[in-house]
LUMDOKE-966128 format. One line per field, with one value per residue: x, y, z of N, C-alpha, C, O in turn; residue in one letter. Coordinates in pm, 1 decimal, padded with zeros to 6 digits, always signed. Example, Ala and Ser with C-alpha at 12.3 -4.5 7.8 and 13.67 -1.06 7.14 Angstrom:
# residues 2
nc1 = (+01319.0  +01285.0)
nc2 = (-00569.0  -00225.0)
nc3 = (+00780.0  +00708.0)
cac1 = (+01230.0  +01367.0)
cac2 = (-00450.0  -00106.0)
cac3 = (+00780.0  +00714.0)
cc1 = (+01320.0  +01290.0)
cc2 = (-00330.0  +00003.0)
cc3 = (+00780.0  +00787.0)
oc1 = (+01423.6  +01340.9)
oc2 = (-00331.9  +00113.8)
oc3 = (+00846.5  +00803.9)
r = (A  S)
***
This chain:
# residues 184
nc1 = (+05826.0  +05739.3  +05846.2  +05627.7  +05640.2  +05326.8  +05010.5  +04840.6  +04560.3  +04211.1  +04057.8  +04230.0  +04371.5  +04577.3  +04536.7  +04459.4  +04714.5  +04815.6  +04733.2  +04793.7  +04808.6  +04767.2  +04854.7  +05083.7  +05440.6  +05632.6  +05563.3  +05365.7  +05534.5  +05465.1  +05390.1  +05370.5  +05392.5  +05372.9  +05194.7  +05119.5  +04984.1  +04979.8  +04702.2  +04441.9  +04535.1  +04437.4  +04387.5  +04426.0  +04632.4  +04864.9  +04919.3  +05023.3  +05239.2  +05361.5  +05474.9  +05609.9  +05803.4  +06124.9  +06306.6  +06149.6  +06136.8  +06385.7  +06330.1  +06170.9  +06312.5  +06517.9  +06307.8  +06204.5  +06465.4  +06547.2  +06350.2  +06115.2  +05945.3  +05805.1  +05722.1  +05557.7  +05547.9  +05260.5  +05147.5  +05160.0  +04942.8  +04717.6  +04659.8  +04667.6  +04435.1  +04268.9  +04197.8  +04359.1  +04438.9  +04698.1  +05072.2  +05348.7  +05544.6  +05310.1  +04957.8  +04688.4  +04507.8  +04315.5  +04144.8  +03995.3  +03792.3  +03960.7  +04195.4  +04503.3  +04562.8  +04823.5  +04954.2  +05280.7  +05393.6  +05461.6  +05324.7  +05467.9  +05473.6  +05291.3  +05231.7  +05052.8  +04826.4  +04707.2  +04466.8  +04360.7  +04203.1  +04141.9  +04030.7  +04117.5  +04117.9  +04009.2  +04223.1  +04269.2  +04376.5  +04596.2  +04638.5  +04831.5  +04935.5  +05145.6  +05208.4  +05343.5  +05393.7  +05526.8  +05507.9  +05549.5  +05706.5  +05516.6  +05490.8  +05478.8  +05462.3  +05403.4  +05265.5  +05270.8  +05362.7  +05731.6  +06003.1  +06302.5  +06662.3  +06765.9  +06477.4  +06498.2  +06777.9  +06730.7  +06502.0  +06580.4  +06667.2  +06397.0  +06289.9  +06398.2  +06417.1  +06140.3  +06092.7  +06237.3  +06077.6  +05867.6  +05948.0  +06033.4  +05780.0  +05688.9  +05828.5  +05832.1  +05517.0  +05510.5  +05675.2  +05511.3  +05299.2  +05366.5  +05440.7  +05191.1  +05084.8  +05249.5  +05181.1  +04934.7)
nc2 = (+00792.3  +00455.8  +00230.5  -00122.8  -00442.0  -00645.0  -00858.9  -00920.5  -00695.3  -00883.1  -00771.8  -00640.3  -00565.9  -00702.5  -00928.6  -01180.1  -01264.7  -01368.0  -01619.3  -01908.5  -02144.8  -02501.8  -02630.4  -02454.4  -02509.4  -02261.2  -02055.7  -01718.0  -01437.9  -01218.5  -00878.1  -00684.1  -00341.8  -00130.0  +00187.3  +00424.4  +00755.0  +01083.4  +01277.8  +01323.3  +01197.4  +01119.9  +00859.0  +00892.2  +01130.4  +01008.5  +00797.9  +01001.2  +01145.7  +00884.2  +00818.8  +01080.9  +01122.4  +01146.5  +00866.2  +00736.0  +00912.8  +00872.9  +00632.9  +00621.4  +00760.4  +00573.0  +00434.0  +00523.9  +00555.9  +00296.6  +00108.5  +00265.9  +00414.6  +00640.6  +00917.7  +01194.6  +01409.3  +01578.0  +01341.0  +01174.9  +01286.4  +01269.7  +00985.9  +00962.4  +01073.6  +00945.4  +00956.4  +00842.9  +00500.3  +00448.1  +00434.8  +00560.3  +00264.4  +00105.5  -00041.1  +00026.0  -00234.9  -00271.1  -00055.2  +00119.2  +00331.1  +00322.1  +00201.8  +00087.5  -00097.8  -00189.3  -00305.5  -00439.7  -00347.9  -00637.2  -00789.2  -00930.7  -00808.7  -00655.5  -00338.3  -00220.3  -00030.0  +00154.8  +00317.1  +00360.0  +00548.6  +00687.9  +00717.7  +00838.4  +00944.7  +01153.6  +01246.0  +01269.3  +00971.8  +00868.4  +00544.7  +00417.8  +00133.6  -00058.2  -00245.9  -00520.1  -00778.6  -01044.0  -01248.2  -01533.4  -01696.8  -01838.1  -02147.4  -02191.5  -02455.0  -02671.6  -02498.5  -02429.0  -02254.5  -02126.6  -01989.3  -01803.7  -01776.3  -01553.6  -01434.3  -01529.5  -01422.6  -01168.8  -01133.0  -01043.0  -00769.1  -00642.0  -00670.7  -00481.1  -00238.1  -00167.0  -00131.9  +00155.7  +00272.8  +00279.3  +00439.8  +00728.1  +00827.7  +00852.3  +01045.5  +01270.9  +01329.6  +01422.7  +01653.9  +01761.3  +01765.4  +01975.1  +02218.7  +02317.5  +02368.0  +02583.5  +02771.1  +02841.6)
nc3 = (+07604.8  +07570.9  +07332.5  +07282.5  +07203.1  +07125.4  +07108.9  +06831.9  +06824.8  +06823.7  +06593.3  +06430.0  +06103.4  +06018.1  +06092.9  +05948.5  +05874.3  +06046.7  +06062.9  +05919.2  +05657.2  +05658.8  +05504.1  +05471.3  +05433.1  +05511.9  +05774.7  +05731.5  +05862.4  +06205.0  +06315.4  +06569.6  +06692.3  +06952.4  +07100.6  +07387.0  +07371.1  +07517.4  +07406.8  +07145.5  +06804.7  +06538.1  +06296.1  +05996.7  +06107.0  +06227.8  +05966.4  +05788.6  +05894.5  +05939.7  +05680.1  +05600.8  +05783.8  +05893.0  +05811.0  +05636.7  +05409.6  +05359.9  +05275.8  +05048.6  +04872.7  +04803.0  +04651.4  +04456.5  +04318.3  +04303.3  +04218.5  +04066.1  +04208.7  +04269.5  +04535.4  +04715.4  +04948.6  +04942.3  +04852.7  +05022.5  +05190.7  +05091.4  +05072.4  +05345.3  +05386.5  +05287.1  +04985.9  +04798.5  +04673.7  +04674.0  +04724.0  +04649.1  +04642.3  +04764.9  +04847.3  +04885.2  +05090.8  +05284.2  +05483.6  +05773.3  +05990.1  +06130.9  +06079.1  +05868.9  +05635.5  +05451.9  +05147.9  +04962.2  +04660.1  +04534.8  +04674.9  +04925.8  +05169.7  +05421.8  +05581.5  +05849.5  +06035.7  +06296.2  +06522.5  +06847.2  +07044.7  +07358.3  +07704.9  +07998.3  +08353.1  +08272.7  +08125.1  +07756.4  +07570.3  +07338.3  +07150.2  +06932.9  +06748.6  +06530.8  +06297.5  +06077.3  +05800.4  +05663.9  +05384.5  +05285.0  +04946.4  +04727.3  +04569.1  +04248.5  +04099.6  +04326.2  +04515.7  +04783.3  +05057.5  +05066.1  +05204.3  +05110.1  +05126.7  +05197.0  +05323.0  +05575.8  +05665.7  +05614.3  +05832.4  +06102.5  +06062.8  +05973.9  +06202.2  +06367.1  +06185.5  +06172.5  +06385.0  +06414.8  +06233.4  +06284.6  +06527.1  +06378.2  +06320.6  +06580.8  +06638.9  +06489.5  +06468.8  +06752.6  +06684.7  +06521.3  +06644.0  +06853.0  +06639.5  +06597.8  +06807.9  +06876.4  +06702.6  +06795.4)
cac1 = (+05735.0  +05808.8  +05753.1  +05628.7  +05562.2  +05253.1  +04988.0  +04762.0  +04406.5  +04128.6  +04015.4  +04312.6  +04285.9  +04651.1  +04504.2  +04436.4  +04829.0  +04880.1  +04717.0  +04895.1  +04667.3  +04801.6  +04927.0  +05206.7  +05562.0  +05671.1  +05454.5  +05405.1  +05563.2  +05365.6  +05448.6  +05267.0  +05435.6  +05220.4  +05257.8  +05011.5  +05071.5  +04883.6  +04657.5  +04439.4  +04569.0  +04349.9  +04472.1  +04540.6  +04796.2  +04918.2  +04993.9  +05097.5  +05388.8  +05479.4  +05487.3  +05652.4  +05936.0  +06292.3  +06320.5  +06038.9  +06166.1  +06501.8  +06331.1  +06135.2  +06357.1  +06563.2  +06206.9  +06207.1  +06524.9  +06521.0  +06224.1  +06061.0  +05790.3  +05800.0  +05561.7  +05568.0  +05469.6  +05111.9  +05067.9  +05093.9  +04820.8  +04618.3  +04690.3  +04624.0  +04333.8  +04185.9  +04137.2  +04442.7  +04476.5  +04848.1  +05161.2  +05508.6  +05538.9  +05230.0  +04869.5  +04563.9  +04476.2  +04188.8  +04088.5  +03841.4  +03790.8  +04103.2  +04294.4  +04493.0  +04653.8  +04883.4  +05025.3  +05373.7  +05340.6  +05566.1  +05277.1  +05540.9  +05463.3  +05237.0  +05221.8  +04931.2  +04853.9  +04588.1  +04472.1  +04260.5  +04131.7  +04130.5  +04079.1  +04172.0  +04122.9  +04005.0  +04327.3  +04269.3  +04467.8  +04555.8  +04711.3  +04909.3  +04983.2  +05223.9  +05287.7  +05386.7  +05353.7  +05678.8  +05478.5  +05650.6  +05658.1  +05404.9  +05539.4  +05377.6  +05457.7  +05343.5  +05109.6  +05330.6  +05492.7  +05857.6  +06132.6  +06422.4  +06793.9  +06746.7  +06354.0  +06543.4  +06863.3  +06721.8  +06418.7  +06588.0  +06668.3  +06307.1  +06232.9  +06442.9  +06372.1  +05980.8  +06094.4  +06294.4  +06022.4  +05746.3  +05987.1  +06045.7  +05682.8  +05609.2  +05901.4  +05670.0  +05381.5  +05527.8  +05723.7  +05405.9  +05161.2  +05462.4  +05419.7  +05069.5  +05048.2  +05329.3  +05120.0  +04833.6)
cac2 = (+00665.7  +00369.8  +00113.8  -00244.4  -00583.0  -00689.7  -00941.4  -00803.3  -00736.5  -00958.8  -00727.3  -00575.8  -00620.0  -00785.6  -01072.1  -01290.2  -01284.5  -01420.2  -01798.7  -01974.8  -02282.5  -02633.0  -02685.9  -02428.0  -02526.6  -02154.4  -01933.7  -01560.8  -01363.1  -01090.0  -00841.4  -00562.4  -00284.0  -00041.2  +00298.2  +00496.6  +00896.0  +01177.6  +01336.6  +01237.9  +01153.5  +01060.9  +00765.9  +01050.0  +01235.0  +00874.9  +00808.3  +01119.4  +01151.4  +00795.2  +00828.4  +01193.2  +01120.4  +01141.9  +00764.6  +00675.8  +00984.0  +00813.4  +00491.3  +00700.7  +00857.3  +00451.9  +00312.7  +00614.3  +00509.4  +00139.6  +00021.6  +00352.0  +00432.6  +00829.1  +00991.5  +01324.7  +01437.0  +01579.4  +01214.6  +01076.9  +01314.9  +01228.3  +00877.2  +00999.1  +01166.1  +00871.8  +01016.8  +00774.7  +00383.5  +00371.1  +00554.1  +00499.6  +00085.2  +00001.3  -00044.9  -00001.6  -00344.6  -00224.0  +00067.5  +00162.5  +00455.7  +00323.3  +00129.1  +00120.1  -00216.9  -00170.8  -00455.9  -00374.7  -00416.5  -00773.4  -00859.5  -00959.5  -00755.2  -00576.8  -00279.6  -00204.0  +00060.1  +00119.8  +00413.4  +00332.7  +00671.9  +00636.9  +00868.5  +00770.0  +01019.2  +01294.3  +01304.9  +01192.4  +00933.4  +00746.0  +00416.6  +00365.9  +00041.3  -00080.9  -00397.5  -00593.0  -00888.5  -01077.1  -01323.2  -01607.5  -01693.8  -01969.3  -02187.8  -02230.0  -02596.0  -02744.8  -02424.3  -02482.0  -02194.5  -02133.2  -01892.3  -01804.9  -01719.5  -01327.6  -01410.3  -01554.0  -01356.6  -01022.6  -01096.4  -00941.5  -00635.4  -00646.1  -00613.8  -00368.1  -00151.0  -00180.8  -00031.5  +00250.0  +00363.2  +00364.5  +00553.5  +00794.8  +00825.7  +00895.3  +01207.3  +01325.3  +01315.6  +01516.4  +01763.2  +01837.6  +01871.7  +02131.7  +02273.6  +02301.4  +02463.9  +02704.6  +02866.7  +02875.7)
cac3 = (+07538.8  +07530.8  +07235.0  +07347.3  +07140.6  +07213.8  +07068.9  +06732.6  +06884.7  +06744.4  +06498.4  +06379.5  +05964.7  +05951.1  +06179.4  +05869.0  +05817.2  +06132.2  +06083.0  +05807.3  +05641.8  +05758.4  +05404.7  +05431.3  +05462.9  +05597.0  +05795.4  +05753.6  +06017.5  +06187.8  +06432.7  +06655.9  +06854.4  +07023.9  +07228.7  +07451.8  +07382.0  +07572.1  +07299.0  +07077.9  +06707.9  +06434.4  +06175.4  +05903.6  +06123.8  +06245.1  +05803.0  +05730.8  +06041.8  +05949.6  +05555.4  +05575.1  +05925.9  +05793.3  +05804.3  +05560.7  +05346.2  +05297.1  +05200.9  +04941.4  +04798.9  +04740.8  +04596.2  +04359.8  +04211.2  +04272.3  +04154.9  +03993.7  +04253.9  +04286.3  +04622.6  +04776.6  +05108.8  +04928.1  +04777.6  +05158.4  +05249.9  +05012.9  +05077.7  +05497.4  +05430.9  +05224.4  +04867.1  +04674.9  +04721.2  +04582.8  +04779.1  +04630.8  +04613.1  +04787.3  +04753.5  +05008.4  +05114.1  +05301.0  +05586.7  +05835.3  +06066.9  +06226.0  +06086.2  +05696.2  +05593.1  +05319.8  +05106.9  +04880.9  +04519.0  +04490.2  +04728.9  +04998.7  +05305.1  +05442.7  +05699.8  +05901.5  +06092.7  +06402.3  +06633.4  +06960.9  +07160.3  +07492.8  +07806.0  +08150.3  +08467.2  +08264.2  +07984.1  +07614.2  +07517.0  +07173.7  +07140.2  +06842.6  +06701.5  +06420.1  +06244.7  +05954.1  +05790.9  +05562.1  +05365.5  +05203.0  +04820.7  +04677.3  +04508.9  +04121.4  +04123.5  +04462.2  +04562.9  +04877.9  +05077.7  +05068.8  +05253.3  +05078.7  +05224.5  +05222.5  +05389.5  +05715.8  +05704.3  +05696.9  +05920.9  +06199.5  +06036.0  +05950.6  +06293.2  +06393.0  +06104.8  +06186.8  +06534.7  +06388.9  +06144.3  +06435.7  +06653.7  +06361.3  +06276.7  +06629.0  +06682.1  +06377.8  +06550.7  +06868.3  +06636.2  +06447.5  +06743.8  +06851.5  +06596.4  +06571.1  +06995.6  +06901.1  +06607.6  +06790.8)
cc1 = (+05819.4  +05750.6  +05746.7  +05589.8  +05442.3  +05140.5  +04832.3  +04622.9  +04290.6  +04061.7  +04083.7  +04335.0  +04438.4  +04633.3  +04488.1  +04538.4  +04902.5  +04855.8  +04770.5  +04826.2  +04795.1  +04913.6  +05073.7  +05332.7  +05646.1  +05542.2  +05516.2  +05393.8  +05469.2  +05461.1  +05326.5  +05346.6  +05319.5  +05314.5  +05165.6  +05083.0  +04956.5  +04825.0  +04537.2  +04473.0  +04479.3  +04448.5  +04537.5  +04686.6  +04880.8  +05004.6  +05069.5  +05210.0  +05425.9  +05542.8  +05562.7  +05770.6  +06047.8  +06327.7  +06293.5  +06087.5  +06307.0  +06445.1  +06239.6  +06186.1  +06437.8  +06472.5  +06223.8  +06292.5  +06600.9  +06413.2  +06102.3  +05928.0  +05844.6  +05665.1  +05676.0  +05525.4  +05306.4  +05052.3  +05049.7  +04988.2  +04731.8  +04587.6  +04562.9  +04509.1  +04228.2  +04178.7  +04224.2  +04421.0  +04616.5  +04915.5  +05289.9  +05439.5  +05401.1  +05081.4  +04761.0  +04532.5  +04361.0  +04210.1  +03962.9  +03872.0  +03924.5  +04196.6  +04347.3  +04610.1  +04665.8  +04973.9  +05165.5  +05321.7  +05431.1  +05409.2  +05341.2  +05531.2  +05334.8  +05189.1  +05106.6  +04956.0  +04693.0  +04589.4  +04381.9  +04274.3  +04081.7  +04108.2  +04045.1  +04200.1  +04123.0  +04086.0  +04285.8  +04457.0  +04482.9  +04671.1  +04752.9  +04988.5  +05018.9  +05199.8  +05315.2  +05348.9  +05450.8  +05574.6  +05548.5  +05642.1  +05609.2  +05420.7  +05457.4  +05381.1  +05406.1  +05227.4  +05195.7  +05396.4  +05672.9  +05964.9  +06243.5  +06492.8  +06781.4  +06612.6  +06452.0  +06689.0  +06818.2  +06593.3  +06436.4  +06605.5  +06546.4  +06267.9  +06243.6  +06460.8  +06246.6  +05994.7  +06126.8  +06228.7  +05874.7  +05802.9  +06017.7  +05909.2  +05641.8  +05709.6  +05866.5  +05610.1  +05423.9  +05561.6  +05586.7  +05305.2  +05273.6  +05413.4  +05302.7  +05007.5  +05152.2  +05240.1  +04979.2  +04800.0)
cc2 = (+00579.2  +00269.0  +00019.1  -00298.4  -00577.6  -00756.2  -00840.5  -00855.8  -00780.1  -00928.0  -00680.0  -00667.1  -00772.7  -00925.9  -01180.4  -01305.8  -01377.5  -01636.6  -01815.9  -02146.2  -02391.0  -02699.7  -02637.4  -02491.0  -02411.9  -02025.2  -01768.2  -01514.5  -01249.6  -01041.7  -00727.8  -00471.3  -00202.2  +00090.0  +00363.1  +00697.9  +00998.4  +01252.8  +01291.0  +01298.8  +01064.5  +00967.4  +00894.7  +01103.6  +01135.8  +00860.1  +00877.6  +01122.6  +01022.0  +00777.7  +00949.0  +01217.0  +01073.7  +00996.5  +00702.1  +00802.6  +00936.8  +00657.0  +00532.2  +00737.0  +00713.3  +00454.7  +00418.6  +00566.8  +00346.9  +00055.3  +00122.0  +00387.0  +00576.6  +00857.0  +01096.0  +01332.4  +01477.2  +01462.2  +01117.9  +01172.9  +01263.5  +01055.3  +00841.3  +00991.0  +01031.4  +00848.3  +00925.2  +00640.4  +00364.3  +00481.3  +00495.5  +00329.5  +00028.6  +00050.0  -00029.2  -00167.8  -00354.5  -00144.9  +00090.6  +00232.7  +00487.1  +00242.7  +00147.4  -00078.0  -00194.0  -00287.8  -00334.0  -00382.2  -00571.4  -00859.2  -00981.1  -00920.2  -00680.9  -00497.9  -00227.7  -00059.4  +00107.7  +00214.3  +00428.5  +00447.2  +00600.0  +00731.4  +00785.6  +00933.0  +01151.2  +01336.6  +01186.9  +01139.5  +00837.6  +00598.3  +00396.8  +00247.9  +00039.3  -00215.0  -00433.8  -00705.6  -00938.5  -01230.5  -01373.4  -01617.0  -01791.0  -02041.7  -02257.2  -02349.8  -02664.3  -02657.0  -02442.8  -02374.8  -02229.1  -02030.3  -01954.5  -01765.0  -01571.8  -01364.4  -01418.7  -01492.3  -01202.3  -01021.5  -00981.1  -00844.7  -00606.9  -00571.2  -00491.8  -00214.2  -00149.8  -00055.2  +00131.3  +00331.4  +00379.9  +00446.2  +00679.9  +00845.7  +00937.2  +01053.1  +01284.5  +01426.5  +01432.2  +01615.0  +01848.8  +01913.9  +01994.3  +02229.8  +02372.0  +02407.9  +02583.7  +02817.4  +02912.8  +03011.7)
cc3 = (+07501.5  +07421.3  +07242.8  +07249.3  +07240.8  +07125.8  +06901.7  +06827.8  +06779.5  +06639.9  +06386.2  +06206.4  +05881.0  +06045.9  +06109.7  +05845.0  +05947.4  +06132.0  +05941.0  +05823.3  +05656.8  +05597.1  +05417.1  +05520.4  +05574.7  +05626.6  +05754.7  +05863.1  +06019.6  +06311.3  +06466.1  +06754.3  +06861.8  +07129.6  +07273.7  +07426.9  +07445.6  +07425.7  +07286.3  +06885.4  +06625.1  +06357.3  +06076.4  +05952.8  +06108.1  +06093.6  +05812.2  +05847.9  +05961.9  +05799.2  +05516.0  +05707.3  +05818.5  +05752.8  +05621.2  +05404.0  +05275.6  +05205.1  +05063.4  +04813.8  +04721.1  +04654.8  +04481.0  +04260.6  +04228.0  +04172.2  +04066.0  +04046.9  +04352.0  +04425.1  +04648.3  +04891.5  +05063.1  +04885.7  +04938.1  +05231.9  +05245.2  +05083.4  +05248.0  +05512.9  +05320.8  +05078.4  +04782.9  +04763.6  +04661.5  +04672.9  +04770.7  +04570.4  +04668.6  +04742.8  +04893.3  +04973.2  +05160.6  +05433.2  +05614.8  +05906.6  +06133.0  +06234.5  +05922.9  +05701.9  +05446.2  +05229.6  +04933.1  +04714.4  +04478.6  +04617.6  +04849.2  +05133.8  +05302.5  +05589.4  +05727.3  +06012.5  +06202.3  +06493.5  +06680.8  +07053.0  +07299.1  +07604.1  +07973.6  +08240.7  +08403.6  +08097.2  +07871.3  +07601.6  +07378.3  +07155.8  +07035.7  +06803.4  +06546.5  +06401.9  +06130.5  +05942.3  +05682.6  +05520.8  +05253.2  +05051.8  +04841.2  +04549.3  +04390.0  +04104.6  +04192.2  +04484.2  +04713.4  +04916.6  +05059.0  +05120.1  +05198.5  +05231.5  +05289.2  +05301.7  +05588.6  +05761.9  +05755.5  +05814.0  +06062.1  +06188.4  +05980.7  +06053.5  +06356.9  +06300.9  +06139.3  +06343.1  +06524.3  +06298.6  +06225.7  +06512.9  +06565.2  +06316.3  +06442.0  +06744.0  +06570.2  +06438.3  +06667.2  +06790.4  +06584.1  +06557.0  +06882.8  +06791.1  +06567.9  +06710.7  +06951.9  +06785.9  +06690.5  +06895.0)
oc1 = (+05923.5  +05633.2  +05858.7  +05506.3  +05433.7  +05161.4  +04769.1  +04587.3  +04277.2  +04002.4  +04035.8  +04320.7  +04436.0  +04721.0  +04495.1  +04533.2  +05010.2  +04921.6  +04782.4  +04804.2  +04911.2  +05006.6  +05170.5  +05329.1  +05702.9  +05472.9  +05628.1  +05303.7  +05411.6  +05548.8  +05224.7  +05368.5  +05211.3  +05420.9  +05085.5  +05192.5  +04839.9  +04908.0  +04491.5  +04442.4  +04457.1  +04569.4  +04641.9  +04794.7  +04963.2  +05122.5  +05185.5  +05264.0  +05533.3  +05654.3  +05594.8  +05819.5  +06054.3  +06387.8  +06365.6  +06061.8  +06333.5  +06497.3  +06251.2  +06138.3  +06436.2  +06520.9  +06277.7  +06253.6  +06696.7  +06417.0  +06010.3  +05824.4  +05899.9  +05547.0  +05797.2  +05453.9  +05218.4  +04929.9  +04967.4  +04947.3  +04661.9  +04481.5  +04464.3  +04453.9  +04110.7  +04155.9  +04173.4  +04394.4  +04641.0  +04860.2  +05339.3  +05345.0  +05368.0  +05057.5  +04785.0  +04532.8  +04283.2  +04310.1  +03860.5  +03993.9  +03980.4  +04265.5  +04271.8  +04699.1  +04582.6  +05067.2  +05149.4  +05212.5  +05452.6  +05407.3  +05288.4  +05579.3  +05278.3  +05132.4  +05043.6  +05060.1  +04580.7  +04692.1  +04292.7  +04360.6  +04013.8  +04173.5  +03966.9  +04281.5  +04194.2  +04048.5  +04273.8  +04568.6  +04401.2  +04793.8  +04681.9  +05110.0  +04959.7  +05171.6  +05305.9  +05282.2  +05457.1  +05562.0  +05595.2  +05559.5  +05628.5  +05373.2  +05384.1  +05264.6  +05339.2  +05112.2  +05116.2  +05495.8  +05721.5  +06020.7  +06285.9  +06455.4  +06788.5  +06631.0  +06456.4  +06722.6  +06841.6  +06581.4  +06364.8  +06574.6  +06569.1  +06225.2  +06154.7  +06506.6  +06249.1  +05936.7  +06071.7  +06276.8  +05796.4  +05735.2  +06037.1  +05934.2  +05590.6  +05683.5  +05891.4  +05629.4  +05358.6  +05478.9  +05564.7  +05257.4  +05231.8  +05352.5  +05318.0  +04917.9  +05125.8  +05246.7  +04919.1  +04686.9)
oc2 = (+00587.6  +00232.1  -00024.7  -00238.3  -00539.7  -00705.1  -00734.9  -00963.4  -00724.3  -01016.0  -00671.5  -00788.1  -00858.3  -01011.4  -01287.4  -01391.2  -01437.0  -01731.6  -01721.0  -02224.3  -02350.8  -02780.2  -02710.0  -02515.9  -02443.9  -01950.4  -01717.3  -01523.8  -01193.5  -01098.8  -00700.3  -00504.2  -00202.6  +00093.6  +00377.5  +00743.9  +00978.6  +01281.6  +01223.0  +01411.1  +00946.5  +00990.2  +00959.8  +01117.8  +01134.5  +00894.7  +00848.4  +01014.3  +01036.9  +00726.3  +00947.7  +01329.0  +01003.8  +00994.7  +00655.3  +00757.6  +00959.6  +00597.3  +00453.4  +00744.3  +00714.0  +00479.5  +00360.4  +00536.2  +00305.1  -00031.0  +00065.7  +00393.8  +00593.4  +00824.4  +01101.3  +01241.4  +01423.1  +01455.4  +01030.3  +01131.0  +01214.2  +01030.8  +00770.9  +00932.1  +01058.1  +00734.1  +00912.9  +00643.9  +00260.1  +00587.5  +00411.7  +00294.4  -00083.6  +00132.9  -00091.5  -00216.2  -00432.7  -00180.9  +00090.4  +00233.6  +00589.9  +00207.5  +00204.3  -00128.6  -00183.0  -00345.1  -00236.4  -00424.0  -00586.5  -00981.5  -01090.9  -00995.3  -00648.4  -00553.9  -00182.2  -00007.2  +00081.6  +00223.6  +00491.5  +00439.4  +00501.6  +00835.5  +00704.1  +01017.4  +01245.0  +01406.6  +01065.3  +01190.7  +00758.5  +00607.8  +00301.3  +00254.8  +00101.0  -00290.3  -00335.7  -00760.8  -00856.6  -01316.5  -01311.0  -01536.3  -01853.5  -02004.5  -02354.0  -02384.6  -02748.9  -02700.1  -02519.7  -02351.7  -02341.0  -01985.1  -02069.8  -01741.7  -01515.6  -01296.6  -01336.5  -01505.8  -01139.0  -00920.5  -00891.6  -00776.2  -00512.9  -00456.0  -00415.1  -00108.5  -00029.6  +00046.7  +00217.5  +00440.2  +00474.9  +00528.9  +00775.7  +00944.8  +01049.1  +01117.9  +01403.0  +01546.6  +01536.4  +01705.0  +01968.5  +02026.8  +02066.8  +02321.1  +02485.6  +02492.3  +02691.4  +02939.3  +03013.1  +03060.2)
oc3 = (+07436.3  +07419.7  +07216.9  +07181.7  +07357.6  +07015.8  +06902.0  +06875.6  +06670.6  +06577.6  +06273.2  +06188.7  +05792.6  +06057.6  +06170.2  +05756.6  +05944.4  +06174.4  +05863.5  +05915.9  +05665.0  +05593.0  +05394.2  +05640.9  +05679.1  +05557.6  +05748.1  +05946.5  +05926.4  +06376.1  +06402.5  +06870.9  +06803.0  +07191.4  +07181.2  +07459.2  +07411.3  +07339.4  +07378.3  +06845.4  +06652.3  +06352.7  +06079.1  +05895.5  +06016.5  +06084.8  +05841.1  +05825.4  +05903.6  +05791.1  +05397.1  +05721.7  +05717.4  +05645.3  +05533.1  +05292.3  +05157.6  +05111.0  +04969.4  +04700.6  +04598.0  +04544.3  +04386.8  +04147.8  +04163.0  +04084.5  +04006.8  +03980.7  +04460.6  +04413.6  +04627.7  +04933.4  +05130.0  +04874.8  +04964.9  +05340.1  +05333.8  +05140.8  +05269.7  +05605.8  +05295.8  +05038.5  +04671.5  +04883.8  +04600.8  +04701.7  +04846.3  +04499.9  +04630.5  +04654.9  +04996.7  +04860.0  +05105.9  +05495.3  +05546.5  +05923.5  +06171.1  +06330.3  +05844.2  +05770.3  +05356.1  +05285.7  +04859.8  +04675.9  +04358.4  +04630.8  +04866.3  +05218.6  +05198.1  +05683.2  +05631.8  +06052.2  +06159.2  +06560.6  +06623.9  +07140.4  +07328.1  +07596.5  +08022.3  +08203.2  +08439.6  +08003.1  +07886.2  +07610.1  +07331.2  +07155.5  +07004.4  +06822.1  +06458.0  +06495.1  +06056.7  +06029.8  +05590.9  +05608.0  +05158.0  +05009.1  +04945.5  +04442.0  +04410.3  +04084.9  +04132.9  +04479.1  +04767.6  +04847.8  +05042.1  +05020.1  +05207.0  +05346.4  +05398.5  +05402.7  +05680.1  +05879.6  +05858.5  +05883.4  +06107.2  +06285.9  +05904.6  +06046.0  +06394.0  +06344.4  +06112.7  +06380.6  +06592.7  +06267.1  +06222.1  +06573.9  +06639.9  +06247.7  +06439.0  +06845.4  +06592.8  +06457.0  +06662.6  +06804.6  +06602.5  +06568.6  +06973.0  +06846.8  +06522.9  +06709.3  +07005.4  +06802.0  +06652.2  +06898.6)
r = (M  T  I  T  T  C  S  L  P  D  D  A  L  L  Q  K  Y  R  H  T  P  A  C  D  T  A  P  T  Y  T  D  C  Y  T  V  R  I  T  G  N  V  T  L  A  D  Y  I  Y  A  F  Y  T  S  W  L  F  R  L  E  R  R  I  L  Q  Y  L  V  H  K  P  S  T  D  H  V  A  R  E  L  A  D  G  T  I  Q  S  F  A  A  W  Q  V  E  A  R  T  S  T  Q  L  L  M  C  D  F  L  G  R  T  R  S  W  F  M  V  E  A  L  S  E  T  G  K  S  L  T  V  L  R  F  G  S  A  V  V  P  K  V  S  K  D  S  G  R  T  R  T  G  L  A  Y  R  V  L  L  P  F  H  R  L  Y  S  R  L  L  F  R  A  A  L  S  R  L  R  R  T  A  T  E  V  R  D  Q  D)
***
């Protein structure tokens, strides 16, 4: 299973961050990764797998201690099922039946998830997409956006970490699907 970089679909909830107003001096960074997998994966299963993957559990632990934003797998399930609007350091910004857009508590990053069911030659497939946006700070004085040194230095790490998070979620989805098949 190969993760590839792709363009944001036209209907992506993350699309609004792709376009930068003309007065901005610092554009918003957006990315989009995709993979096709065999079987039907719901948005809820994808979200749950992402937020309960081994790598994200590590991030959750760090957030618990650094910014006092604890979370549990149970709360991740509630988020995935759409019964709550916040999880750890994120709030739901927008949601559809096939997409979820989350905003961090500082308003600087967005995480976006999308599922698309396909059928090819009688096989069920799901296209999973994961993207993010890193939004520059807005100057209180001028109203213009600006990026700091940390933004520019950490962007390569952000790209790598996004791929690692996506891969960890895919691994969790595969493991969960195997466990369900073994129970049948």
